C-alpha positions as MATLAB code, in Angstrom:
seq = 'QVQPVESGGGLVQPGESLTLSCVASGRLFSTAAMGWYRQAPGKEREKVASINALNGTDYADNVRGRFTISRDNAKNTVFLQMNNLKPEDTGVYLCNFLVPLFRMNYWGQGTQVTVSS';
ca = [
     207.886   54.553  182.226;
     204.869   52.304  181.667;
     205.226   48.647  180.743;
     201.997   47.065  179.573;
     201.902   43.314  180.181;
     199.543   41.117  178.166;
     198.218   37.685  179.070;
     195.522   35.251  178.066;
     196.638   34.091  174.652;
     196.628   30.481  173.570;
     195.626   27.892  171.005;
     191.914   27.535  170.313;
     189.699   26.015  167.677;
     187.572   28.077  165.298;
     184.390   29.267  166.965;
     185.870   29.276  170.451;
     186.517   32.261  172.713;
     189.439   33.851  174.522;
     189.816   36.826  176.810;
     193.034   38.809  176.748;
     194.161   41.054  179.594;
     196.655   43.882  179.702;
     197.902   45.428  182.917;
     199.611   48.798  182.681;
     201.193   50.313  185.760;
     201.056   53.971  186.630;
     198.686   56.638  187.908;
     197.696   57.804  184.435;
     195.945   54.602  183.385;
     192.462   56.081  183.776;
     193.349   58.911  181.382;
     195.009   56.706  178.791;
     193.605   55.515  175.512;
     194.180   51.762  175.446;
     194.355   49.738  172.286;
     194.738   46.169  171.131;
     196.699   45.544  167.956;
     197.373   42.368  166.025;
     200.550   41.363  164.221;
     200.198   38.390  161.899;
     203.124   36.799  160.049;
     203.842   38.634  156.827;
     201.230   41.288  157.507;
     201.289   44.811  158.822;
     200.287   45.502  162.381;
     196.606   46.362  162.521;
     194.484   47.978  165.187;
     191.838   45.594  166.459;
     190.054   47.675  169.096;
     190.522   50.722  171.280;
     188.902   52.333  174.281;
     189.382   55.917  175.414;
     189.270   57.513  178.850;
     185.511   58.062  178.508;
     184.956   54.393  177.611;
     184.298   55.206  173.999;
     185.198   52.197  171.870;
     186.219   51.540  168.301;
     186.671   48.275  166.406;
     188.166   47.081  163.180;
     185.491   46.021  160.704;
     186.654   42.423  160.697;
     186.135   41.979  164.457;
     183.123   44.198  165.133;
     180.351   42.140  166.682;
     182.739   39.395  167.788;
     185.256   41.248  169.994;
     184.568   43.483  172.972;
     187.083   45.792  174.609;
     186.604   46.985  178.186;
     188.645   48.457  181.007;
     188.819   48.325  184.784;
     190.584   51.450  185.977;
     190.683   50.222  189.579;
     192.882   47.343  188.379;
     194.775   49.236  185.656;
     193.587   46.566  183.249;
     192.110   46.482  179.777;
     190.410   43.379  178.407;
     189.648   42.012  174.980;
     186.869   39.449  174.894;
     187.120   37.525  171.642;
     184.222   35.329  170.546;
     183.678   33.167  167.499;
     187.373   33.185  166.710;
     188.488   32.530  163.156;
     191.812   31.307  161.751;
     192.435   34.793  160.365;
     192.417   36.125  163.935;
     195.724   34.352  164.496;
     198.610   36.594  165.470;
     200.468   38.295  168.272;
     198.165   40.632  170.144;
     199.834   43.722  171.545;
     198.548   46.231  174.055;
     199.128   49.937  173.579;
     199.053   52.650  176.253;
     198.629   56.163  174.892;
     198.482   59.543  176.601;
     199.260   62.094  173.888;
     199.203   65.057  176.289;
     202.283   63.678  178.019;
     203.753   62.087  174.883;
     203.359   58.657  176.403;
     203.098   55.797  173.941;
     204.037   52.369  175.250;
     203.710   48.853  173.915;
     203.581   45.483  175.575;
     205.526   42.428  174.427;
     202.424   40.713  173.075;
     200.581   37.461  173.597;
     200.175   34.809  170.914;
     196.707   33.797  169.760;
     196.438   30.831  167.408;
     193.124   29.741  165.951;
     193.384   26.384  164.270;
     191.538   23.114  163.980;
];
């Protein structure tokens, strides 16, 4: 069982930055695809960014160029650096741990990000 734990959310003004962290226990972290998803009120959950075991990254169109995902396998941690935040970035940000080979798909509880003036 893997329990991702997110941190780093908060209330910021438009144009400011935040860095989210997600720690996921277990020896398979370095082989896992890690993703950040966003759940806004009244909207479907959307994938914001992902990083695979080879450090290949992918971003949603509406965050590309502003967000950067990275990982530190020595610390079992994935990060999401968010710059130039906009009100539409508001939501609960959830971390996903995925190892399809072993049918492992785990979610964290989420961390709230609110962008408002």
